[in-house]
KEDO-969645 format. One record per residue (C-alpha): residue in three letters; y negated, z negated, x. Coordinates in Angstrom, 1 decimal, decimal comma, padded with zeros to 4 digits, m for minus. Last residue first. Example, Ala and Ser with C-alpha at 12.3 -4.5 7.8 and 13.67 -1.06 7.14 Angstrom:
TORKOL   type       c2       c3       c1
TORKOL    SER    001,1   m007,1    013,7
TORKOL    ALA    004,5   m007,8    012,3
***
This chain:
TORKOL   type       c2       c3       c1
TORKOL    LYS    029,8   m006,3   m015,9
TORKOL    SER    028,3   m009,0   m013,7
TORKOL    GLY    029,6   m007,3   m010,5
TORKOL    ALA    027,8   m004,1   m011,2
TORKOL    LYS    024,5   m006,0   m011,7
TORKOL    ALA    025,0   m007,8   m008,5
TORKOL    GLU    025,7   m004,5   m006,8
TORKOL    TYR    022,4   m003,1   m008,0
TORKOL    ARG    020,5   m006,2   m006,9
TORKOL    LYS    022,2   m006,1   m003,5
TORKOL    LEU    021,2   m002,4   m003,2
TORKOL    THR    017,6   m003,3   m003,8
TORKOL    VAL    017,6   m005,8   m000,9
TORKOL    ALA    019,4   m003,2    001,2
TORKOL    LEU    016,5   m000,9    000,7
TORKOL    GLU    014,1   m003,4    002,3
TORKOL    GLN    016,5   m004,0    005,2
TORKOL    LYS    016,9   m000,3    005,8
TORKOL    THR    013,1    000,1    005,9
TORKOL    GLU    012,7   m002,6    008,5
TORKOL    ALA    015,6   m001,2    010,6
TORKOL    ASP    014,1    002,2    011,0
TORKOL    ASP    015,1    005,8    010,2
TORKOL    ALA    016,2    005,4    006,6
TORKOL    ALA    018,7    008,1    005,6
TORKOL    ALA    021,7    005,8    005,6
TORKOL    ILE    019,8    003,3    003,4
TORKOL    ALA    018,9    006,0    001,0
TORKOL    ARG    022,6    007,2    000,9
TORKOL    LYS    023,6    003,6    000,1
TORKOL    GLN    021,0    003,7   m002,8
TORKOL    TRP    022,6    006,9   m004,0
TORKOL    VAL    026,1    005,5   m004,3
TORKOL    ILE    024,8    002,2   m005,8
TORKOL    ALA    022,8    004,0   m008,5
TORKOL    GLU    025,8    006,2   m009,4
TORKOL    THR    027,8    003,0   m010,0
TORKOL    VAL    024,9    001,4   m012,0
TORKOL    LYS    024,5    004,3   m014,5
TORKOL    GLY    022,5    002,3   m017,1
TORKOL    SER    019,6    004,7   m017,1
TORKOL    ASP    017,5    002,3   m015,2
TORKOL    PHE    020,1    002,3   m012,4
TORKOL    TRP    020,3    006,1   m012,3
TORKOL    ALA    016,5    006,5   m012,1
TORKOL    ARG    016,5    003,7   m009,4
TORKOL    ALA    019,0    005,6   m007,3
TORKOL    TYR    016,8    008,7   m007,5
TORKOL    THR    013,8    006,7   m006,5
TORKOL    ASP    015,7    005,3   m003,4
TORKOL    LEU    016,7    008,9   m002,5
TORKOL    ILE    013,1    009,9   m002,5
TORKOL    GLY    012,1    007,0   m000,3
TORKOL    ALA    014,9    007,6    002,1
TORKOL    GLU    014,0    011,3    002,6
TORKOL    LYS    016,9    013,4    003,9
TORKOL    ALA    018,5    014,5    000,6
TORKOL    GLU    017,6    018,2    001,3
TORKOL    SER    014,0    017,4    000,5
TORKOL    VAL    014,0    020,1   m002,1
TORKOL    GLU    017,2    018,7   m003,6
TORKOL    VAL    016,2    015,1   m003,6
TORKOL    ALA    012,9    016,0   m005,3
TORKOL    THR    014,8    018,0   m007,9
TORKOL    LYS    017,0    015,0   m008,6
TORKOL    ALA    013,9    012,7   m008,9
TORKOL    LEU    012,3    015,1   m011,4
TORKOL    GLN    015,5    015,3   m013,5
TORKOL    THR    016,0    011,5   m013,3
TORKOL    ALA    012,4    010,9   m014,4
TORKOL    LEU    012,7    013,4   m017,3
TORKOL    ALA    016,0    011,8   m018,5
TORKOL    LEU    014,4    008,3   m018,2
TORKOL    ASP    011,5    009,2   m020,5
TORKOL    ARG    010,0    005,7   m020,5
TORKOL    THR    008,5    004,2   m023,6
TORKOL    LYS    006,0    001,5   m022,7
TORKOL    ILE    004,2    003,3   m019,9
TORKOL    HIS    001,3    001,1   m018,8
TORKOL    GLU    003,5   m000,9   m016,4
TORKOL    ASP    004,2    002,1   m014,3
TORKOL    THR    007,8    001,8   m013,0
TORKOL    LEU    010,1    004,6   m014,0
TORKOL    ILE    007,6    007,2   m015,1
TORKOL    THR    005,5    006,5   m012,0
TORKOL    TRP    008,5    006,7   m009,7
TORKOL    ALA    009,5    010,1   m011,2
TORKOL    TRP    005,9    011,5   m010,9
TORKOL    GLU    005,5    010,3   m007,3
TORKOL    ASN    008,9    011,7   m006,3
TORKOL    LEU    008,0    015,1   m007,7
TORKOL    LEU    004,9    014,9   m005,5
TORKOL    MET    006,9    013,8   m002,5
TORKOL    GLY    009,4    016,7   m003,0
TORKOL    ASN    006,7    019,4   m002,7
TORKOL    LYS    008,9    022,4   m002,9
TORKOL    THR    007,6    023,3   m006,3
TORKOL    LYS    008,7    024,9   m009,5
TORKOL    VAL    007,6    022,8   m012,5
TORKOL    ALA    010,0    023,1   m015,5
TORKOL    GLY    010,5    019,4   m016,0
TORKOL    LEU    006,8    018,9   m016,1
TORKOL    GLN    006,4    021,7   m018,6
TORKOL    LYS    009,0    020,2   m020,9
TORKOL    ALA    007,4    016,8   m020,7
TORKOL    LEU    004,0    018,4   m021,6
TORKOL    GLU    005,6    020,1   m024,6
TORKOL    PRO    007,2    016,9   m025,8
TORKOL    LEU    003,9    015,0   m025,3
TORKOL    LYS    001,6    017,4   m027,1
TORKOL    ASP    001,2    015,2   m030,2
TORKOL    ALA    000,9    012,1   m028,1
TORKOL    THR   m002,9    011,7   m028,5
TORKOL    ARG   m004,6    010,5   m025,4
TORKOL    GLN   m004,9    007,2   m023,6
TORKOL    GLY   m001,7    006,1   m025,3
TORKOL    THR    000,3    005,7   m022,1
TORKOL    VAL    002,6    008,7   m022,6
TORKOL    ALA   m000,3    011,0   m023,6
TORKOL    GLY   m002,5    010,1   m020,7
TORKOL    TYR    000,4    010,3   m018,3
TORKOL    TYR    001,3    013,8   m019,5
TORKOL    ASP   m002,3    015,0   m019,2
TORKOL    ALA   m002,5    013,5   m015,7
TORKOL    PHE    000,9    015,2   m014,9
TORKOL    LEU   m000,5    018,6   m015,8
TORKOL    THR   m003,7    018,0   m013,9
TORKOL    ASN   m001,6    017,0   m010,9
TORKOL    MET    000,3    020,3   m011,1
TORKOL    ALA   m002,9    022,3   m011,3
TORKOL    MET   m004,4    020,4   m008,5
TORKOL    LEU   m001,4    021,0   m006,3
TORKOL    GLU   m001,6    024,8   m007,0
TORKOL    LYS   m005,3    024,7   m006,0
TORKOL    PHE   m004,4    022,9   m002,8
TORKOL    GLU   m001,6    025,4   m002,0
TORKOL    THR   m004,2    028,3   m002,4
TORKOL    LEU   m006,7    026,4   m000,2
TORKOL    ASN   m004,3    026,0    002,7
TORKOL    PHE   m005,7    023,5    005,3
TORKOL    ASP   m004,2    023,8    008,8
TORKOL    ALA   m007,3    025,3    010,4
TORKOL    PRO   m009,6    022,6    009,1
TORKOL    ALA   m011,7    023,5    006,1
TORKOL    SER   m015,5    023,9    006,4
TORKOL    ASP   m015,7    027,6    005,4
TORKOL    ALA   m013,0    027,3    002,7
TORKOL    VAL   m014,7    024,2    001,1
TORKOL    LEU   m018,1    025,8    001,2
TORKOL    LYS   m016,6    029,0   m000,5
TORKOL    GLU   m015,0    026,9   m003,2
TORKOL    ILE   m018,3    025,1   m003,9
TORKOL    HIS   m020,0    028,5   m004,3
TORKOL    VAL   m017,3    029,9   m006,6
TORKOL    LEU   m017,5    026,7   m008,7
TORKOL    ASN   m021,3    027,2   m009,0
TORKOL    THR   m020,9    030,9   m009,8
TORKOL    GLY   m018,8    030,3   m012,9
TORKOL    ARG   m016,3    027,8   m014,1
TORKOL    LYS   m016,3    024,1   m014,9
TORKOL    GLY   m013,1    022,7   m016,5
TORKOL    SER   m013,7    019,1   m015,6
TORKOL    MET   m010,6    019,1   m013,3
TORKOL    VAL   m012,0    022,2   m011,5
TORKOL    ALA   m015,4    020,7   m010,9
TORKOL    THR   m014,0    017,3   m009,9
TORKOL    GLN   m011,6    019,0   m007,4
TORKOL    TYR   m014,5    021,0   m005,9
TORKOL    GLU   m016,6    017,9   m005,5
TORKOL    ARG   m013,7    016,0   m004,0
TORKOL    LEU   m013,0    018,8   m001,5
TORKOL    LEU   m016,7    019,0   m000,6
TORKOL    GLY   m016,6    015,3    000,2
TORKOL    GLN   m013,4    015,6    002,2
TORKOL    PHE   m015,0    018,4    004,2
TORKOL    LYS   m018,1    016,4    005,0
TORKOL    MET   m015,9    013,4    006,0
TORKOL    SER   m013,8    015,7    008,3
TORKOL    LYS   m017,0    016,9    010,0
TORKOL    ARG   m018,2    013,3    010,4
TORKOL    ALA   m014,9    012,3    012,0
TORKOL    GLU   m014,9    015,3    014,3
TORKOL    ALA   m018,4    014,4    015,6
TORKOL    ALA   m017,4    010,7    016,0
TORKOL    SER   m014,3    011,8    018,0
TORKOL    PHE   m011,4    009,3    018,3
TORKOL    LYS   m008,5    010,3    020,5
TORKOL    LYS   m005,1    010,5    018,7
TORKOL    GLY   m001,8    009,0    019,9
TORKOL    PRO   m002,4    005,6    018,4
TORKOL    ASN   m005,3    005,5    016,0
TORKOL    LEU   m008,1    003,4    017,4
TORKOL    GLY   m006,7    004,5    020,8
TORKOL    GLY   m006,0    002,8    024,1
TORKOL    ILE   m008,0   m000,3    023,7
TORKOL    GLU   m010,9    000,7    026,0
TORKOL    ALA   m010,9    004,5    025,2
TORKOL    ASP   m011,2    003,9    021,5
TORKOL    LEU   m013,7    001,1    022,1
TORKOL    ALA   m016,0    003,6    023,9
TORKOL    GLU   m015,6    006,2    021,2
TORKOL    LEU   m016,3    003,6    018,6
TORKOL    GLU   m019,5    002,5    020,4
TORKOL    ARG   m020,7    006,1    020,6
TORKOL    GLY   m020,1    006,6    016,9
TORKOL    LEU   m021,8    003,4    016,0
TORKOL    LYS   m024,9    004,5    018,0
TORKOL    GLU   m024,8    008,0    016,4
TORKOL    ILE   m024,7    006,5    012,9
TORKOL    LYS   m027,5    004,0    013,6
TORKOL    THR   m029,8    006,7    014,9
TORKOL    GLU   m029,0    009,0    011,9
TORKOL    ASP   m030,1    006,3    009,5
TORKOL    ARG   m028,8    007,8    006,3
TORKOL    ASP   m026,1    010,3    005,4
TORKOL    GLU   m024,5    008,0    002,8
TORKOL    GLY   m021,0    008,9    004,0
TORKOL    ALA   m022,1    008,5    007,6
TORKOL    ALA   m023,4    005,0    007,0
TORKOL    GLN   m020,2    003,9    005,2
TORKOL    TYR   m017,9    005,7    007,6
TORKOL    PHE   m019,7    004,0    010,6
TORKOL    ALA   m019,8    000,6    009,0
TORKOL    GLU   m016,1    000,7    008,2
TORKOL    MET   m015,3    001,9    011,7
TORKOL    LYS   m017,5   m000,8    013,3
TORKOL    GLN   m015,5   m003,4    011,4
TORKOL    ARG   m012,1   m001,9    012,5
TORKOL    ALA   m013,4   m001,6    016,1
TORKOL    SER   m014,3   m005,3    016,1
TORKOL    ASP   m010,8   m006,1    014,8
TORKOL    ARG   m009,3   m003,9    017,5
TORKOL    LEU   m011,4   m005,7    020,1
TORKOL    LYS   m010,5   m009,0    018,8
TORKOL    ALA   m006,8   m008,1    018,9
TORKOL    LYS   m007,2   m007,1    022,5
TORKOL    ASN   m008,7   m010,4    023,3
TORKOL    LEU   m006,0   m012,3    021,4
TORKOL    ASP   m003,1   m010,6    023,3
TORKOL    PHE    000,0   m012,1    021,7
TORKOL    LYS    002,7   m012,8    024,3
TORKOL    GLY    003,5   m016,4    023,4
TORKOL    ALA    006,9   m015,4    022,0
TORKOL    GLN    006,0   m016,6    018,5
TORKOL    VAL    002,7   m014,8    018,6
TORKOL    GLU    004,4   m011,6    019,8
TORKOL    THR    007,0   m011,6    017,1
TORKOL    VAL    004,4   m012,5    014,5
TORKOL    ALA    002,3   m009,5    015,6
TORKOL    GLU    005,2   m007,1    015,4
TORKOL    ALA    006,2   m008,3    011,9
TORKOL    LEU    002,6   m008,1    010,7
TORKOL    GLY    002,0   m004,6    011,9
TORKOL    ALA    001,4   m002,7    008,7
TORKOL    MET    003,5   m003,9    005,8
TORKOL    PRO    001,7   m007,3    005,6
TORKOL    HIS   m001,7   m005,5    005,5
TORKOL    GLY   m004,1   m007,1    008,1
TORKOL    HIS   m005,1   m010,2    009,9
TORKOL    TRP   m004,4   m011,6    013,3
TORKOL    VAL   m005,3   m014,6    015,5
TORKOL    ILE   m006,5   m017,2    013,0
TORKOL    ARG   m006,4   m020,4    015,1
TORKOL    GLY   m004,4   m023,6    014,5
TORKOL    GLU   m003,1   m023,9    018,0
TORKOL    LYS    000,4   m023,0    016,8
TORKOL    ASP   m000,9   m019,6    015,6
TORKOL    VAL   m002,4   m018,9    012,1
TORKOL    ILE   m001,5   m015,3    011,1
TORKOL    PHE   m003,4   m013,9    008,2
TORKOL    SER   m002,1   m011,5    005,5
TORKOL    HIS   m003,6   m009,1    003,0
TORKOL    PRO   m002,0   m007,8   m000,2
TORKOL    ILE   m004,7   m007,3   m001,4
TORKOL    GLY   m008,1   m005,8   m001,0
TORKOL    GLY   m011,6   m007,2   m000,6
TORKOL    GLN   m011,7   m008,4    003,0
TORKOL    GLY   m014,9   m009,4    004,7
TORKOL    PHE   m013,3   m011,8    007,1
TORKOL    ALA   m014,9   m014,9    005,6
TORKOL    GLU   m014,3   m013,5    002,2
TORKOL    MET   m010,6   m013,2    002,7
TORKOL    TYR   m010,0   m016,3    004,7
TORKOL    GLY   m012,2   m019,3    003,8
TORKOL    ALA   m013,3   m017,9    000,5
TORKOL    SER   m009,7   m017,1   m000,5
TORKOL    THR   m008,8   m020,7    000,1
TORKOL    LYS   m011,6   m021,9   m002,2
TORKOL    LYS   m010,7   m019,3   m004,8
TORKOL    GLY   m010,9   m022,1   m007,5
TORKOL    ASP   m007,9   m023,9   m006,0
TORKOL    ASP   m005,5   m021,2   m005,0
TORKOL    VAL   m002,1   m021,1   m006,5
TORKOL    ALA    000,8   m021,4   m004,0
TORKOL    VAL    004,1   m019,7   m003,1
TORKOL    VAL    006,3   m020,7   m000,2
TORKOL    TYR    009,0   m018,3    000,7
TORKOL    ASP    012,1   m016,7   m000,9
TORKOL    MET    010,7   m014,1   m003,3
TORKOL    GLN    013,9   m012,0   m003,8
TORKOL    ASP    015,8   m015,3   m004,2
TORKOL    GLY    014,3   m015,7   m007,7
TORKOL    MET    011,9   m013,0   m008,8
TORKOL    LYS    012,0   m014,0   m012,4
TORKOL    THR    011,2   m017,6   m011,5
TORKOL    VAL    008,3   m016,5   m009,3
TORKOL    PHE    006,8   m014,4   m012,1
TORKOL    LYS    007,1   m017,2   m014,7
TORKOL    LYS    005,6   m019,7   m012,2
TORKOL    VAL    002,7   m017,3   m011,4
TORKOL    LYS    001,9   m016,9   m015,1
TORKOL    ALA    002,0   m020,6   m015,8
TORKOL    VAL   m000,2   m021,4   m012,8
TORKOL    GLU   m002,9   m019,0   m013,8
TORKOL    GLU   m004,0   m016,6   m011,1
TORKOL    ASP   m005,7   m017,3   m007,8
TORKOL    THR   m002,8   m016,2   m005,6
TORKOL    VAL   m001,5   m017,5   m002,2
TORKOL    GLY    001,8   m016,4   m000,7
TORKOL    ILE    002,8   m018,7    002,2
TORKOL    PHE    005,2   m017,9    005,1
TORKOL    ILE    006,0   m020,7    007,5
TORKOL    VAL    007,4   m019,6    010,8
TORKOL    ASP    010,4   m021,4    012,4
TORKOL    LYS    012,9   m019,3    010,4
TORKOL    PHE    011,5   m016,0    011,6
TORKOL    LYS    014,2   m013,7    010,4
TORKOL    LYS    014,7   m015,2    006,9
TORKOL    GLN    011,0   m015,5    006,4
TORKOL    MET    010,6   m011,9    007,5
TORKOL    GLU    013,2   m010,8    005,0
TORKOL    THR    011,3   m012,6    002,2
TORKOL    LEU    008,1   m011,0    003,4
TORKOL    HIS    009,6   m007,6    003,2
TORKOL    PRO    011,1   m008,3   m000,3
TORKOL    ILE    007,6   m009,3   m001,5
TORKOL    SER    005,7   m006,3   m000,1
TORKOL    ALA    006,2   m004,1   m003,1
TORKOL    ARG    005,0   m006,8   m005,4
TORKOL    CYS    001,7   m006,9   m003,5
TORKOL    PRO    001,5   m003,1   m003,5
TORKOL    PRO    001,9   m003,2   m007,3
TORKOL    CYS   m000,9   m005,8   m007,9
TORKOL    TRP   m000,6   m007,6   m011,2
TORKOL    THR    001,4   m010,6   m009,8
TORKOL    ALA   m001,3   m011,2   m007,2
TORKOL    TRP   m001,5   m011,4   m003,4
TORKOL    PHE   m003,1   m013,2   m000,5
TORKOL    GLU   m000,8   m013,9    002,5
TORKOL    VAL   m001,0   m016,9    004,8
TORKOL    VAL    001,4   m016,7    007,8
TORKOL    VAL    001,9   m020,0    009,6
TORKOL    VAL    003,1   m020,6    013,2
TORKOL    GLN    004,6   m023,9    013,8
TORKOL    GLN    004,5   m027,0    016,0
TORKOL    GLY    001,1   m027,5    017,7
TORKOL    LYS   m000,6   m027,6    014,3
TORKOL    VAL    001,9   m028,3    011,6
TORKOL    ALA    000,1   m031,4    010,2
TORKOL    ALA   m003,4   m029,8    010,4
TORKOL    LEU   m002,1   m026,8    008,5
TORKOL    ASP   m000,8   m028,9    005,7
TORKOL    VAL    001,8   m027,1    003,7
TORKOL    PRO    003,2   m028,2    000,4
TORKOL    LYS    007,0   m027,7    000,0
TORKOL    GLY    008,5   m024,6   m001,6
TORKOL    LYS    007,5   m022,8   m004,8
TORKOL    VAL    004,6   m023,3   m007,2
TORKOL    TRP    002,4   m025,4   m005,0
TORKOL    GLU   m000,5   m026,2   m007,3
TORKOL    SER   m004,3   m026,4   m007,0
TORKOL    ILE   m004,3   m025,4   m003,3
TORKOL    LYS   m007,2   m025,6   m000,8
TORKOL    LEU   m005,5   m024,5    002,5
TORKOL    PRO   m007,5   m025,8    005,4
TORKOL    PRO   m009,7   m023,3    007,3
TORKOL    ALA   m008,0   m021,7    010,3
TORKOL    PRO   m009,9   m022,4    013,5
TORKOL    ASP   m011,6   m019,2    014,9
TORKOL    GLY   m009,7   m017,0    017,3
TORKOL    LEU   m010,3   m013,9    015,3
TORKOL    GLU   m013,7   m013,7    013,7
TORKOL    ALA   m015,5   m015,3    010,8
TORKOL    ALA   m018,6   m014,4    008,8
TORKOL    PHE   m017,4   m010,8    008,8
TORKOL    ALA   m019,0   m009,8    005,5
TORKOL    VAL   m019,5   m012,8    003,3
TORKOL    HIS   m018,2   m010,8    000,4
TORKOL    THR   m018,3   m011,9   m003,2
TORKOL    LEU   m014,8   m010,9   m004,1
TORKOL    ALA   m013,6   m008,9   m007,1
TORKOL    LEU   m010,3   m007,8   m005,5
TORKOL    ALA   m009,1   m004,3   m005,0
TORKOL    CYS   m005,4   m003,6   m004,8
TORKOL    GLY   m004,0   m002,3   m001,5
TORKOL    LEU   m001,9    000,4    000,1
TORKOL    THR   m002,1    002,4   m003,1
TORKOL    LEU    000,9    002,7   m005,3
TORKOL    LEU    000,7    006,1   m006,8
TORKOL    PRO    003,9    007,1   m005,2
TORKOL    LYS    006,1    004,8   m003,0
TORKOL    MET    005,0    004,9    000,6
TORKOL    LEU    008,4    003,8    001,9
TORKOL    HIS    007,0    000,7    003,5
TORKOL    ALA    005,4    000,0    000,2
TORKOL    THR    008,8   m000,6   m001,2
TORKOL    PRO    009,2   m000,4   m004,9
TORKOL    MET    011,1   m003,1   m006,7
***
């Protein structure tokens, strides 16, 4: 099971949901809506009104088809073990039979309450009311029955639960941060569309003021509206250039775009390295298309050979490729030898210091039937992890490997 905390490759932070947004109809501090559930798949039913004044509740929206959601499951399980007085609930709107099958397969790895939404009524009261369209997404309901925090379960949930439990959670500061997040979304949307300059400047000033008030929208970095817009312009040109290269365009137009990119690039941007990265990603895109049936497979052996021969010191890129080959659900026949080779090279260029890369290498050994080797490398991944949370996540995987070794 990939761990989002380790930033596993090609697993975005969230999966998009098809929601009808009621943008920001609710705010932190509002009473939590009741849970409208069609069936409680795992654990006892939870009535928010009944636990008010007694327990904190975490409501997480997820889906079986969402890789980042699956990645957060071990983390939530560990949190449930740590915060025994807190109720963790995973809510999905999928078919009950599908959810039951998934939960049964997960077993103790998914050890908290799991429920199926009743016609998206629960989602409407939480996700839509707060203008959220991506999962996984969690909400904390405090003992007073108020929603006091929401966000990605792998980004600050544990810290927030700790503070709420201890009675030290600063709701006013949380409101300011949530307001800043809303304004940030509006700012980037308006700036990206290059419309209503007055509105863009107003939002920029408000964000700079909030940045100073709450001690940083991004910790350790002062927000500048002008710099943000400059960065957006550069990213837009970069996407345009990338699209032109990937589509095979040549000539003066491409040269012109490349010059614009170079002229607007930040000091630490290396255009040559970026072009090399695009070439490597194009190669993997061709391989992925062939191995998933999106393109003809006649060139697959040659593409695999080229991938294995890539010379790069970008260990994270190699790690992405290896993890995709090992886990992507669209790949039906996995080239385990290629995945292991890529993962091994990633370990070598990273000097065996990156926990996420070591975790991938261990997974490659495990999937290849080499359980003993997988255990060895998973232990090295745990040793390389630099925080307790990551070590816990990796330890869950290690237990699975050891259980497999013990069953032989």
